C-alpha positions as CSV (number, residue, x, y, z in Angstrom):
1,M,-141.5,75.7,-27.2
2,R,-141.7,73.2,-24.1
3,L,-138.1,72.1,-22.9
4,S,-137.4,68.9,-21.2
5,L,-134.3,67.5,-19.2
6,L,-132.2,65.1,-20.4
7,R,-132.0,62.1,-18.2
8,P,-129.1,59.8,-18.4
9,T,-129.2,56.0,-19.4
10,P,-128.6,53.7,-16.6
11,S,-125.3,52.9,-18.4
12,A,-124.3,56.1,-18.3
13,R,-125.4,56.2,-14.2
14,R,-123.4,53.6,-13.3
15,S,-119.8,54.8,-15.1
16,L,-120.7,58.6,-13.6
17,V,-121.3,56.5,-10.3
18,G,-118.3,54.6,-11.0
19,A,-116.0,57.7,-11.5
20,L,-117.0,59.7,-8.5
21,A,-115.8,56.5,-6.7
22,T,-112.7,56.2,-7.9
23,L,-111.8,59.8,-7.3
24,L,-112.8,59.7,-3.9
25,A,-110.6,56.6,-3.3
26,M,-108.0,58.4,-4.6
27,A,-108.9,61.6,-2.5
28,L,-108.4,59.3,0.8
29,S,-105.7,56.9,0.3
30,A,-103.5,60.4,-1.0
31,E,-100.9,61.3,1.3
32,P,-101.4,64.8,2.7
33,A,-100.1,67.3,1.2
34,H,-96.6,68.7,1.8
35,A,-93.6,71.0,0.4
36,G,-90.1,70.8,1.6
37,L,-88.0,73.7,2.4
38,T,-87.0,75.8,-0.8
39,S,-83.2,76.5,-1.9
40,S,-83.8,80.3,-0.3
41,E,-85.3,78.6,3.0
42,R,-82.6,75.9,3.3
43,E,-79.8,78.8,2.7
44,Q,-81.4,81.4,5.3
45,V,-81.1,77.9,7.7
46,R,-77.5,77.2,6.4
47,Q,-76.2,81.2,7.4
48,Y,-77.9,81.3,10.7
49,V,-76.4,78.5,11.9
50,A,-73.1,79.8,11.1
51,T,-73.7,82.9,11.9
52,A,-74.6,81.5,15.6
53,Q,-76.7,84.9,16.6
54,P,-79.3,83.4,19.2
55,G,-81.4,86.0,17.8
56,N,-81.8,84.1,14.6
57,A,-82.6,80.7,16.5
58,A,-86.5,81.3,16.6
59,R,-86.5,81.8,12.7
60,V,-84.3,78.4,12.0
61,R,-86.7,77.1,14.5
62,A,-90.1,78.3,12.3
63,L,-88.4,76.8,9.3
64,V,-86.8,73.1,10.2
65,A,-90.0,72.1,12.3
66,R,-92.5,73.0,10.3
67,T,-95.4,70.9,10.7
68,D,-95.4,69.7,6.6
69,L,-91.9,68.7,6.8
70,T,-91.5,65.0,6.7
71,T,-88.7,64.1,9.8
72,D,-86.6,63.3,7.6
73,E,-86.9,66.7,5.1
74,A,-86.1,68.2,8.8
75,I,-83.0,66.8,9.6
76,A,-81.7,67.0,6.1
77,S,-82.0,71.1,6.4
78,L,-80.4,70.7,9.8
79,R,-77.4,68.7,8.6
80,E,-76.9,70.9,5.7
81,A,-76.3,73.3,8.2
82,L,-74.3,71.5,11.2
83,V,-71.9,69.5,8.8
84,P,-69.9,72.2,7.1
85,V,-69.0,74.2,10.5
86,A,-67.1,73.6,13.7
87,F,-69.6,72.8,17.0
88,N,-68.1,75.7,19.3
89,D,-69.0,77.0,22.5
90,A,-71.3,80.0,20.5
91,R,-72.8,77.1,18.0
92,A,-73.5,75.3,21.1
93,A,-75.9,78.3,22.8
94,F,-77.3,78.7,19.4
95,V,-78.5,75.7,19.4
96,R,-79.6,75.3,22.8
97,E,-81.8,78.3,21.8
98,L,-83.1,76.6,19.1
99,L,-84.4,73.5,21.5
100,F,-85.6,75.6,24.9
101,G,-85.2,79.3,23.5
102,G,-89.0,81.1,23.4
103,A,-92.4,79.2,22.1
104,S,-89.8,75.6,21.4
105,A,-92.2,74.3,23.9
106,A,-94.4,73.2,21.3
107,S,-91.9,71.9,18.6
108,R,-89.2,70.4,21.2
109,P,-90.6,66.6,20.8
110,A,-90.2,66.5,17.1
111,L,-86.7,68.7,17.2
112,A,-84.6,66.9,20.0
113,P,-84.5,64.0,17.7
114,V,-83.8,66.5,14.5
115,V,-80.6,68.3,16.9
116,V,-79.2,65.1,17.8
117,R,-79.0,63.4,14.1
118,G,-77.5,66.7,13.0
119,L,-74.9,67.0,15.9
120,L,-74.2,63.4,15.5
121,A,-73.8,64.5,11.5
122,R,-71.1,66.8,12.4
123,A,-69.2,64.0,14.4
124,D,-69.4,61.9,11.6
125,A,-68.0,64.5,9.6
126,V,-65.3,65.2,11.9
127,Y,-64.7,61.5,11.8
128,A,-64.2,61.4,8.2
129,K,-61.8,64.6,8.0
130,A,-59.2,63.1,10.9
131,G,-59.4,59.7,9.2
132,A,-56.7,57.7,10.5
133,D,-54.6,60.3,12.6
134,L,-57.9,61.6,14.3
135,E,-55.5,60.8,17.6
136,T,-53.0,63.8,16.8
137,K,-55.6,66.5,16.2
138,P,-56.8,67.8,19.1
139,D,-59.1,70.1,18.0
140,A,-60.8,67.4,16.3
141,L,-61.0,65.3,19.8
142,A,-62.3,68.3,21.5
143,E,-65.3,68.9,19.3
144,L,-66.2,65.5,19.3
145,T,-66.3,65.9,23.4
146,R,-68.4,68.9,22.9
147,I,-70.9,67.5,20.4
148,Y,-71.5,64.1,23.3
149,A,-71.0,66.7,26.2
150,F,-73.8,68.6,25.0
151,I,-76.5,65.9,24.1
152,D,-75.9,64.5,27.5
153,V,-75.9,67.9,29.4
154,A,-78.8,70.0,27.2
155,I,-80.7,67.3,25.8
156,A,-80.7,64.0,28.1
157,N,-80.6,65.9,31.3
158,A,-83.1,69.0,30.0
159,G,-84.6,70.4,33.4
160,K,-84.1,68.0,36.6
161,P,-83.7,64.7,36.6
162,Q,-83.9,62.9,39.1
163,A,-81.7,59.1,39.3
164,L,-82.4,57.4,35.6
165,A,-85.7,59.2,34.8
166,H,-85.7,62.2,32.6
167,D,-87.6,65.0,33.6
168,L,-90.8,65.2,31.1
169,S,-91.7,68.9,32.0
170,A,-88.5,69.9,30.3
171,G,-90.9,69.0,27.3
172,I,-88.9,65.9,26.2
173,P,-91.2,62.8,26.3
174,D,-89.7,59.5,26.3
175,A,-90.7,58.2,22.8
176,S,-88.3,61.4,21.5
177,Y,-85.9,60.1,24.1
178,D,-85.8,57.1,22.5
179,E,-85.6,58.3,18.8
180,C,-82.6,60.5,20.6
181,A,-80.8,56.9,22.1
182,R,-81.1,55.0,19.1
183,A,-79.7,57.4,17.1
184,L,-76.6,57.7,19.4
185,S,-76.8,54.0,19.6
186,D,-76.3,53.9,15.7
187,H,-73.7,56.1,15.2
188,I,-71.6,54.2,17.8
189,A,-72.2,50.6,16.5
190,A,-71.2,52.6,13.0
191,R,-68.0,53.2,14.4
192,P,-66.8,50.1,16.6
193,T,-63.3,50.5,16.3
194,L,-63.5,53.7,18.0
195,L,-67.0,54.2,20.4
196,R,-67.4,50.4,21.4
197,S,-65.9,49.4,24.3
198,Q,-64.3,46.1,23.0
199,A,-62.3,48.6,21.5
200,T,-58.4,49.4,22.8
201,L,-57.9,52.8,22.3
202,D,-55.1,55.5,23.7
203,V,-56.5,57.8,26.4
204,P,-56.8,61.1,24.3
205,M,-59.7,58.8,22.1
206,T,-60.9,57.0,25.3
207,R,-61.9,60.3,26.9
208,V,-64.0,60.7,23.8
209,R,-65.5,57.5,23.8
210,A,-66.4,57.8,27.4
211,Q,-68.1,60.7,27.0
212,A,-70.5,59.4,24.0
213,Q,-70.9,56.5,26.3
214,L,-72.1,58.5,28.5
215,A,-74.2,60.5,26.7
216,L,-76.1,57.1,25.8
217,L,-76.0,56.0,29.2
218,D,-77.7,59.4,30.6
219,L,-80.6,59.1,27.1
220,T,-81.7,56.0,27.6
221,G,-84.8,55.7,29.6
222,D,-85.4,53.9,32.9
223,S,-87.0,50.5,32.3
224,P,-86.6,46.9,33.6
225,T,-84.5,45.9,30.7
226,R,-82.1,49.3,30.2
227,R,-79.1,47.6,31.9
228,I,-79.0,44.7,29.1
229,E,-79.8,47.7,26.0
230,L,-77.1,49.6,27.5
231,A,-74.5,46.6,27.3
232,E,-75.7,45.8,23.8
233,R,-75.9,49.2,22.3
234,L,-72.0,49.9,23.8
235,G,-70.7,46.5,23.2
236,L,-70.1,45.3,27.0
237,V,-68.9,41.6,27.2
238,G,-68.1,39.4,29.5
239,A,-67.4,41.1,33.3
240,R,-67.5,44.6,32.1
241,K,-71.2,43.4,30.9
242,A,-71.6,41.8,34.3
243,L,-70.9,44.8,35.8
244,M,-73.5,47.0,33.6
245,T,-76.1,44.4,34.1
246,E,-75.7,43.2,37.6
247,V,-74.8,46.3,39.3
248,G,-75.5,49.0,37.1
249,L,-71.8,50.1,36.6
250,L,-70.4,51.6,33.6
251,V,-66.3,50.9,33.1
252,L,-64.7,53.1,31.0
253,D,-60.8,53.2,30.2
254,A,-58.6,51.8,27.3
255,S,-59.8,48.5,27.3
256,R,-56.7,46.6,27.4
257,A,-57.7,45.2,31.0
258,D,-58.6,41.7,30.5
259,D,-61.8,40.1,32.1
260,T,-59.8,39.3,35.3
261,R,-58.7,42.5,36.1
262,V,-62.3,43.8,36.4
263,A,-63.1,41.1,38.0
264,R,-60.9,42.1,40.4
265,L,-62.3,45.3,40.6
266,R,-65.5,44.4,41.1
267,G,-64.0,42.3,44.1
268,L,-62.3,45.4,45.5
269,L,-65.9,47.5,45.1
270,D,-67.5,45.1,47.1
271,R,-65.1,45.6,50.1
272,L,-65.2,49.3,49.4
273,P,-68.9,50.3,49.0
274,A,-68.6,53.9,50.6
275,A,-66.2,54.1,47.2
276,R,-69.2,53.3,44.6
277,A,-71.6,54.3,46.5
278,G,-74.3,56.4,43.8
279,V,-71.6,56.1,41.3
280,A,-72.5,55.9,37.5
281,A,-69.1,55.3,36.0
282,F,-65.7,55.0,36.5
283,F,-63.0,56.5,34.2
284,F,-59.5,54.5,34.7
285,G,-56.5,56.4,33.6
286,D,-56.4,60.0,33.5
287,E,-57.2,61.7,36.6
288,R,-57.0,65.2,35.0
289,A,-59.9,64.0,32.8
290,T,-63.7,65.5,33.1
291,F,-66.9,64.8,31.4
292,R,-70.8,65.8,31.8
293,S,-72.7,63.4,32.8
294,R,-75.9,62.6,35.2
295,G,-74.7,60.8,37.3
296,T,-71.3,60.7,39.8
297,V,-68.4,59.8,37.1
298,M,-65.2,58.6,39.5
299,V,-61.9,59.5,37.7
300,L,-58.8,57.5,39.2
301,K,-54.9,58.0,37.2
302,S,-54.3,54.5,37.4
303,A,-54.9,52.6,35.1
304,L,-57.2,49.5,35.2
305,E,-55.1,47.2,33.6
306,G,-52.4,47.2,36.2
307,S,-49.0,49.6,36.7
308,S,-46.1,48.9,38.6
309,N,-45.3,51.9,40.4
310,A,-43.1,50.4,43.5
311,A,-43.1,54.0,44.9
312,S,-46.7,53.9,45.6
313,N,-46.6,50.2,46.0
314,A,-44.3,49.9,48.7
315,V,-47.5,51.8,50.6
316,V,-49.4,48.3,51.1
317,A,-45.7,46.5,51.6
318,W,-46.2,44.0,54.1
319,P,-43.8,44.4,57.3
320,E,-41.8,42.6,58.9
321,D,-44.6,42.2,61.8
322,V,-46.3,39.4,59.8
323,D,-45.7,37.1,56.8
324,P,-45.7,38.8,53.6
325,G,-48.8,37.9,51.8
326,P,-49.1,38.0,47.7
327,I,-49.6,41.3,46.4
328,D,-50.7,42.2,43.0
329,V,-48.6,44.8,42.3
330,G,-51.2,46.1,39.0
331,M,-53.8,46.3,41.4
332,V,-52.0,48.2,44.4
333,D,-52.5,51.9,42.9
334,L,-55.9,51.0,42.5
335,T,-56.6,49.8,45.6
336,L,-55.0,52.8,47.2
337,E,-57.3,55.2,45.3
338,L,-60.4,53.8,45.6
339,S,-59.5,53.4,49.7
340,N,-58.6,56.8,49.6
341,L,-61.8,57.8,47.7
342,A,-64.0,55.3,50.2
343,V,-62.0,57.3,53.6
344,R,-62.9,60.7,52.0
345,R,-66.5,60.1,51.2
346,T,-66.8,58.4,54.6
347,L,-65.4,60.7,57.1
348,A,-67.0,63.8,54.7
349,A,-70.3,62.2,56.1
350,R,-69.2,61.0,59.5
351,D,-67.9,63.8,61.8
352,D,-67.6,61.3,64.8
353,L,-65.8,58.8,62.9
354,R,-63.4,61.6,62.1
355,A,-63.1,63.2,65.1
356,R,-61.7,59.8,66.0
357,A,-59.4,59.0,63.4
358,D,-58.0,62.3,64.3
359,A,-57.2,61.2,67.4
360,D,-55.6,58.0,66.8
361,A,-53.3,59.0,63.9
362,R,-52.4,61.8,66.0
363,D,-51.2,59.1,68.4
364,S,-49.2,57.0,65.9
365,A,-47.8,60.3,63.8
366,G,-44.5,59.4,63.2
367,D,-44.2,56.1,63.5
368,S,-45.5,54.1,60.4
369,A,-44.7,50.9,62.8
370,K,-48.0,52.0,64.6
371,T,-50.1,51.9,61.7
372,V,-51.8,49.3,59.1
373,G,-50.0,50.3,56.3
374,A,-47.0,52.6,55.3
375,P,-49.0,56.0,55.1
376,R,-47.3,58.8,53.0
377,D,-47.6,61.0,55.8
378,A,-49.1,61.6,59.6
379,S,-52.4,63.1,58.0
380,T,-55.5,61.1,58.7
381,E,-56.9,60.6,55.5
382,A,-52.9,59.1,54.3
383,T,-53.1,57.1,57.2
384,L,-56.6,55.6,56.8
385,T,-56.0,55.1,53.1
386,A,-53.1,52.9,53.8
387,A,-55.2,51.5,56.2
388,V,-58.5,50.4,54.7
389,A,-56.0,49.5,51.3
390,V,-54.4,46.2,53.3
391,V,-57.7,45.3,55.3
392,A,-58.9,45.4,51.9
393,L,-55.9,43.4,50.1
394,D,-55.9,41.1,53.1
395,G,-58.1,41.4,55.6
396,A,-56.9,38.3,57.7
397,R,-53.0,39.8,57.4
398,A,-53.9,43.3,58.5
399,I,-55.8,41.7,61.7
400,D,-53.0,39.6,62.9
401,L,-50.7,43.0,62.0
402,A,-53.0,44.8,64.5
403,A,-52.9,41.8,66.9
404,V,-49.0,41.7,66.8
405,R,-48.2,45.2,67.1
406,F,-50.5,45.2,70.3
407,F,-48.9,42.2,71.8
408,S,-45.8,44.2,71.3
409,G,-47.3,47.1,73.3
410,K,-48.2,49.2,70.3
411,K,-51.8,49.6,70.5
412,E,-52.1,52.4,68.2
413,T,-51.9,49.7,65.3
414,A,-55.7,48.2,66.6
415,A,-57.3,51.5,67.0
416,I,-56.5,52.6,63.4
417,L,-57.8,48.7,62.5
418,S,-61.0,49.8,63.7
419,D,-61.6,52.7,61.8
420,A,-60.6,51.4,58.9
421,L,-63.2,48.7,59.4
422,G,-65.6,51.4,60.5
423,V,-64.8,52.7,56.9
424,L,-66.3,49.6,54.8
425,A,-68.5,48.9,57.1
426,W,-70.2,52.5,56.2
427,S,-72.7,53.0,53.0
428,G,-72.0,48.6,53.2
429,G,-75.1,48.3,55.8
430,A,-73.8,49.0,58.7
431,S,-74.5,52.7,58.7
432,V,-78.6,51.3,58.5
433,G,-78.0,50.1,62.4
434,G,-77.1,53.1,64.1
435,A,-74.9,53.2,67.4
436,G,-74.3,50.1,68.8
437,A,-75.5,47.9,65.9
438,T,-74.6,44.2,65.7
439,G,-75.3,41.6,63.5
440,L,-73.9,43.7,60.4
441,A,-71.7,42.5,57.9
442,L,-68.9,43.8,55.6
443,Q,-66.5,42.2,53.3
444,V,-62.5,42.3,53.2
445,G,-60.0,40.7,51.1
446,R,-58.5,37.5,51.1
447,A,-55.1,36.8,49.7
448,T,-54.2,33.2,50.9
449,G,-54.4,30.6,48.0
450,V,-54.5,33.3,45.5
451,T,-52.5,35.8,43.5
452,G,-53.7,39.7,44.2
453,P,-57.1,40.8,45.9
454,G,-58.9,38.5,43.5
455,A,-61.0,37.2,46.6
456,T,-63.1,38.4,49.2
457,E,-64.4,37.1,52.7
458,P,-67.1,38.0,55.0
459,V,-66.9,39.7,58.2
460,T,-70.1,39.0,60.4
461,N,-71.5,39.9,63.6
462,V,-69.8,43.6,63.4
463,R,-70.5,46.1,66.4
464,L,-69.9,49.3,65.9
465,A,-69.0,51.5,68.5
466,P,-71.0,55.1,68.6
467,N,-68.8,57.3,66.5
468,G,-68.6,54.2,63.6
469,G,-65.4,52.7,64.6
470,V,-65.9,48.9,64.9
471,L,-65.3,47.7,67.9
472,G,-65.9,43.5,67.6
473,F,-66.8,41.2,64.4
474,K,-66.2,37.7,63.4
475,L,-63.9,36.1,60.5
476,D,-62.8,32.8,59.5
477,G,-64.9,31.0,62.6
478,H,-63.2,33.6,65.9
479,T,-64.9,36.0,67.2
480,W,-62.9,39.2,67.7
481,E,-62.6,42.2,70.1
482,I,-61.0,45.2,70.2
483,A,-62.0,47.4,73.1
484,R,-61.5,51.2,74.0
485,E,-61.3,53.1,76.8
486,D,-63.9,56.1,77.5
487,A,-61.5,58.4,76.5
488,G,-61.3,56.2,73.3
489,R,-57.9,54.2,73.4
490,V,-57.6,50.8,72.7
491,S,-57.5,48.7,76.2
492,A,-57.7,45.3,74.8
493,M,-57.7,43.0,71.8
494,K,-59.1,39.4,72.3
495,R,-59.7,36.4,69.9
496,D,-62.6,34.4,71.2
497,G,-62.3,36.0,74.4
498,Q,-59.0,35.4,75.1
499,P,-55.7,37.4,75.0
500,V,-54.1,37.6,71.4
501,T,-51.2,35.3,71.5
502,L,-48.4,34.6,68.8
503,S,-49.1,31.3,68.3
504,S,-52.9,32.1,67.5
505,L,-51.9,34.5,64.9
506,A,-51.5,32.6,61.4
507,S,-49.3,35.1,59.3
508,A,-47.8,36.6,62.5
509,R,-43.8,36.9,63.0
510,I,-42.0,36.9,65.9
511,P,-41.3,40.4,67.0
512,V,-37.7,41.5,67.3
513,T,-35.2,43.6,69.1
514,D,-31.7,44.7,69.7
515,G,-30.5,43.3,72.4
516,V,-27.2,41.5,73.4
517,T,-29.1,38.2,74.9
518,W,-32.3,37.1,74.2
519,Q,-34.6,34.4,76.3
520,E,-37.6,32.0,76.8
521,G,-37.7,29.8,79.5
522,K,-34.5,28.1,79.6
523,L,-33.6,28.5,75.8
524,V,-30.9,31.2,75.8
525,F,-29.8,32.5,72.7
526,A,-26.5,35.5,72.6
527,R,-25.2,37.7,70.2
528,L,-22.7,36.1,68.1
529,Q,-22.0,38.5,64.9
530,G,-23.0,41.6,64.0
531,N,-25.9,43.4,65.1
532,P,-28.8,41.0,64.6
533,R,-32.4,41.9,65.4
534,A,-34.1,38.8,67.4
535,G,-36.9,37.3,69.5
536,I,-38.2,34.3,70.8
537,A,-41.2,33.1,71.9
538,P,-42.8,30.0,73.4
539,G,-43.0,27.2,71.4
540,P,-40.1,27.5,70.8
541,R,-40.2,30.5,67.9
542,I,-36.7,32.1,67.0
543,R,-36.3,35.1,64.7
544,V,-33.1,36.6,63.5
545,V,-33.4,40.1,61.4
546,G,-30.0,40.6,59.7
547,T,-29.2,44.3,59.5
548,N,-24.9,44.1,59.0
549,A,-23.3,45.6,55.9
550,K,-20.9,43.6,56.0
551,G,-22.0,39.9,56.4
552,F,-23.8,38.0,58.4
553,D,-25.8,38.8,61.6
554,A,-26.1,35.6,64.0
555,I,-27.1,34.3,67.2
556,A,-26.2,31.3,69.0
557,T,-26.7,29.0,71.9
558,P,-24.7,26.4,73.7
559,A,-24.8,22.9,72.2
560,P,-24.2,19.8,74.4
561,S,-21.7,18.4,72.6
562,P,-19.4,18.4,69.3
563,N,-21.3,15.8,68.3
564,V,-25.0,17.0,68.2
565,V,-28.4,16.3,66.1
566,V,-29.9,19.8,65.6
567,E,-33.7,19.9,64.5
568,A,-35.9,22.3,63.4
569,D,-38.6,23.5,60.8
570,L,-37.2,26.9,58.9
571,R,-38.8,29.8,57.1
572,I,-36.6,32.0,55.4
573,E,-37.0,35.6,54.4
574,N,-35.4,37.4,51.3
575,D,-32.2,36.3,51.0
576,L,-30.1,33.3,52.7
577,G,-30.1,32.5,55.9
578,G,-29.8,29.3,58.2
579,L,-28.4,27.1,60.9
580,V,-24.6,27.1,62.1
581,V,-22.9,23.7,63.7
582,R,-19.7,24.1,65.4
583,T,-19.7,27.6,65.2
584,M,-18.0,30.3,67.2
585,S,-17.0,34.4,66.5
586,D,-13.6,35.8,65.3
587,R,-13.1,39.3,64.9
588,D,-15.0,39.7,61.7
589,A,-16.9,36.6,60.7
590,L,-17.4,33.2,62.0
591,R,-16.5,30.3,61.8
592,G,-18.5,26.7,61.4
593,V,-20.1,25.2,59.1
594,S,-23.6,26.3,58.0
595,L,-26.7,24.9,56.4
596,L,-28.2,28.1,54.3
597,I,-31.3,28.1,52.2
598,A,-31.6,30.7,49.2
599,P,-35.3,31.8,48.3
600,S,-34.6,31.2,44.5
601,S,-36.6,29.8,42.3
602,P,-36.7,26.6,42.9
603,P,-34.7,26.9,46.8
604,R,-31.3,25.9,47.0
605,A,-29.8,24.0,49.9
606,L,-26.1,25.3,50.5
607,L,-24.0,23.3,53.3
608,L,-20.2,25.7,53.5
609,A,-17.5,25.8,55.6
610,S,-16.5,29.3,57.6
611,D,-13.3,29.7,58.3
612,G,-13.4,32.6,60.5
613,S,-11.5,34.8,57.5
614,G,-14.3,35.1,55.5
615,N,-13.6,32.5,53.2
616,E,-16.5,29.9,52.7
617,T,-16.0,26.7,51.0
618,E,-18.9,24.0,49.9
619,V,-18.6,20.8,52.1
620,A,-21.5,19.1,49.6
621,P,-22.5,20.2,46.6
622,S,-26.0,22.6,46.6
623,V,-29.0,20.5,46.3
624,A,-32.4,22.2,44.6
625,L,-35.6,21.9,47.1
626,P,-39.1,21.7,47.2
627,D,-40.7,25.2,46.5
628,T,-42.2,25.2,49.9
629,K,-42.6,28.0,52.8
630,A,-41.2,26.4,55.6
631,F,-38.4,23.5,55.3
632,H,-37.7,20.7,57.9
633,V,-34.2,20.5,58.7
634,K,-31.9,18.0,60.3
635,I,-28.3,18.6,61.2
636,T,-25.9,15.6,62.6
637,T,-22.3,15.9,63.2
638,R,-20.0,12.7,64.4
639,G,-16.1,13.6,64.1
640,S,-15.3,15.2,61.2
641,S,-18.9,13.7,59.1
642,I,-21.8,16.5,58.5
643,E,-25.1,14.9,57.5
644,A,-27.9,17.3,56.7
645,V,-31.2,16.7,55.6
646,V,-33.9,19.5,54.0
647,A,-37.0,18.8,53.0
648,G,-36.2,14.9,52.5
649,V,-32.9,16.0,50.8
650,T,-29.8,14.4,52.0
651,M,-26.4,16.4,51.9
652,K,-23.4,14.4,53.3
653,G,-19.9,16.2,53.4
654,S,-16.8,16.0,56.1
655,I,-15.4,18.7,58.4
656,P,-12.5,20.6,57.9
657,L,-10.6,19.4,61.2
658,P,-9.9,23.3,62.4
659,L,-13.9,23.0,63.5
660,A,-14.2,20.5,65.9
661,G,-16.2,22.0,68.5
662,G,-19.0,25.0,68.7
663,D,-22.1,26.5,69.3
664,V,-25.4,26.0,67.6
665,A,-26.2,29.3,65.7
666,I,-28.8,30.8,63.6
667,R,-27.5,33.3,60.8
668,A,-29.4,36.0,58.4
669,K,-28.1,38.3,55.7
670,K,-28.4,41.9,55.5
671,G,-32.1,42.4,54.4
672,G,-33.2,39.1,55.2
673,G,-34.6,37.0,57.8
674,V,-34.8,33.7,59.5
675,E,-37.3,32.2,61.5
676,V,-37.2,28.6,63.3
677,T,-39.6,26.7,65.1
678,G,-39.7,23.4,66.5
679,F,-35.8,24.1,67.3
680,T,-33.9,21.0,69.5
681,V,-30.3,20.4,70.3
682,S,-29.2,17.1,71.9
683,R,-26.3,14.7,71.7
684,A,-25.4,12.4,68.8
685,K,-26.3,8.8,69.9
């Protein structure tokens, strides 16, 4: 029997080909086969994480880093294990072993983002459990800080990273770091009232937020848009955003400080480059806070929103040698802390400047009147910190202070000023010039016309000594010189090539001394009452400071006649003060008619008759005056009438009969002072 093969018909062949093509297309388009963890395997992962035995980390890695798992499945399995248990030190060691233990390199690129998302899931669980009472639960706050610190130290700073770049030899590529950064950014964005920078917080939660933001700072890779991305992810706005995007500096605080305060901080940092050199972030409001970060985090006690600590503010209160400039009380503590930081870092780097500053501090020890500022003690660090602080607040006034003291024979102040300017110059460009460099620049504070240390003024043509102190500079169009002998002591202080004079110093006050008489040319004043401290300089410029606890102190000069015209410009310090006509002294009080100015708001002028027994009566009703610093005064006496014109305001009255004649005096109350310029006394026509 003969067999024959059956041949398919043409239509059958077409059907078969179509079926094979369909099967092939299905095979090509199908996803790779994978298998999620079984219930038993998930339970193993949970148990191993819960017991946190480092030896089991490899077993967990083998399960969650399997190539047949999707990323979501790996995250889910690790989340199930991490969320129910506290992230303590033992569990941190376990997770570190999971990531970096033996034979982990191949899985690390995929495992790092999985670990970060698992840890953030645990953080979410802590937030959910604590609820609105989070800031009263120290254990929850501590665990959150531990989670963010682990992400920062173990992952963002794996290996030995340099500057802004990760250490890719640690086995985590840039793509994995980008995933980790996105995960933390999403976590921060999901809790805007706690983790973004615009939220106002109390100190405990501020520390937690700071560590989370530092972790994101370190996870974010170096790129041209890094600063902009960070500003967006952290929720930075206004002056805080500008500090990040323009300077690369992160401000960590309770977010109570407004943009003006943050801008003033930036001005201070511009003036104190040694305080911010190499700093990644400043944390304000808790000097005991500690953080983990790749970059340097400077922790300061002062709150950025300001304080009113009178004890520390006194360190930079202007002494009587100069007119007191405006000082923003809330910025004083911060200025001192940043100044101290700049001093410590500079002296640690410049042994030669430290040696010079040590000698200058010894020369001024025990006498704060010989220094710039009022140091807490006689140490070099305290002396130089006080000096740097006042220069950072108001450089021109600090220079005037040193100059007027040099004029009075206190050369140590100029020496400390030279050292303080050296601190400002270091790391701000002056250090690159080396010994004897010229043409360098630094920044000082300018308080004139502003409230507090908001303005910055350039100091140019800075000339350095070999030890780092400043020997010369140019400020506000004037060239200054601080000359030193070979031994280091200041030998001369000049402005525009000429010896310093009081008339050339805009804010300087007349130096005062105890005494019986004071004289300048033909003008002589004698002590009239109390224990006045007084001084006279060419011009004439006369100053009286009150010290008498019983009332006023006064100095007097003879009048040519009972009928006189007295004319002068008066500046009042702190308390009542002014001029007296037809005066003479009794045992405990003076007699005469006084024109006094009260530095109130607004200022007021009083015209009072004193009878010599301590009683004073109004000669004319008191009047309000314009709110100015200096008041032009003209007093005219004729017979029993008196007229006083003060800043354009006229007061008239009758002089009591017993006050028929006497001298012209200047009087000041204890704690107050009067400075008189353009003083003239003539016979009334």
